[in-house]
C-alpha positions in Angstrom: 146.5 -42.3 -82.3 143.4 -42.1 -80.1 144.6 -39.4 -77.7 146.4 -37.1 -80.1 144.4 -33.9 -80.8 147.0 -32.1 -83.0 150.6 -31.1 -83.5 151.9 -27.6 -84.2 155.5 -27.2 -85.2 157.0 -23.7 -85.7 160.3 -22.2 -86.7 161.5 -18.6 -86.6 163.1 -17.6 -89.9 164.5 -14.3 -91.1 161.9 -12.0 -92.8 162.6 -9.8 -95.8 162.7 -6.7 -93.6 165.4 -8.0 -91.3 163.2 -9.2 -88.5 162.0 -12.7 -87.7 158.8 -14.3 -88.8 157.2 -17.6 -88.0 156.9 -20.6 -90.3 154.7 -23.4 -89.1 152.9 -26.6 -89.9 149.7 -27.9 -88.3 148.5 -31.5 -88.1 145.0 -32.1 -86.8 144.0 -35.6 -85.8 141.1 -37.0 -87.8 140.2 -40.5 -88.8 142.8 -40.6 -91.6 145.6 -39.4 -89.3 144.7 -41.7 -86.5 144.6 -44.7 -88.9 148.0 -43.7 -90.4 149.5 -43.5 -86.9 147.9 -46.7 -85.7 149.2 -48.5 -88.7 152.7 -47.1 -88.3 152.7 -45.5 -91.8 153.9 -42.1 -90.6 155.4 -41.4 -94.0 151.9 -40.8 -95.3 151.2 -37.9 -92.9 152.6 -35.2 -95.1 150.2 -36.1 -97.9 147.3 -36.2 -95.5 148.3 -32.8 -94.3 148.3 -31.4 -97.8 144.9 -32.9 -98.5 143.6 -31.7 -95.1 144.0 -28.0 -95.8 140.3 -27.4 -95.6 140.3 -28.6 -92.0 143.1 -26.3 -91.0 146.2 -28.5 -91.7 149.2 -27.1 -93.5 152.8 -28.1 -94.2 155.9 -26.0 -93.4 156.6 -25.8 -97.1 153.2 -24.4 -97.9 153.5 -21.7 -95.3 156.9 -20.8 -96.6 155.6 -20.6 -100.2 152.7 -18.3 -99.0 155.1 -16.1 -97.1 157.3 -15.7 -100.2 154.3 -14.9 -102.4 153.2 -12.0 -100.1 156.8 -10.8 -99.7 157.3 -11.6 -96.1 160.4 -13.7 -96.8 163.0 -13.9 -99.6 163.4 -16.6 -102.1 166.7 -17.8 -100.5 165.1 -18.1 -97.0 162.2 -20.0 -98.4 164.4 -22.4 -100.4 166.8 -23.0 -97.5 163.9 -24.2 -95.3 162.1 -26.4 -97.9 162.6 -30.1 -98.6 159.6 -31.1 -100.7 160.6 -31.1 -104.4 157.1 -30.4 -105.6 156.8 -27.2 -103.4 160.3 -26.2 -104.4 159.2 -26.3 -108.0 156.2 -24.1 -107.2 158.6 -21.7 -105.4 160.8 -21.6 -108.5 157.8 -20.9 -110.8 156.7 -18.1 -108.5 160.1 -16.6 -108.5 160.3 -16.8 -112.3 156.9 -15.1 -112.6 158.1 -12.3 -110.3 161.3 -11.8 -112.5 159.2 -11.8 -115.6 156.9 -9.1 -114.1 160.0 -7.0 -113.2 161.4 -7.3 -116.7 158.0 -6.4 -118.3 157.7 -3.3 -116.0 161.2 -2.2 -116.9 160.5 -2.6 -120.6 157.3 -0.6 -120.3 159.2 2.1 -118.4 161.8 2.3 -121.2 159.1 2.5 -123.8 157.4 5.4 -122.0 160.8 7.2 -121.7 161.5 6.8 -125.4 158.0 8.0 -126.3 158.7 11.3 -124.4 
């Protein structure tokens, strides 16, 4: 707990354009992290990483969600690499929002065609 500076984990995953992209998570040692490790309560690290985003920490699931939002990866790739139910729910909401936008755009295009 005292000598750890940080941990970076990375995974190469398929991108939407057929190449590979990196998904990662970052844990930076601070007082909370050191205390969790010293107490052997490693199960609390994920929550600390989510809270510690302002200090540069991030979870794999959050980087996957962001990559999906900007279109770097597909929904299926993001879902296959996620395990946190709360982030999976956010992914599903984002996918539903995208589908709704596509349907709205298609309906608007049909209305414009009918008006002509």
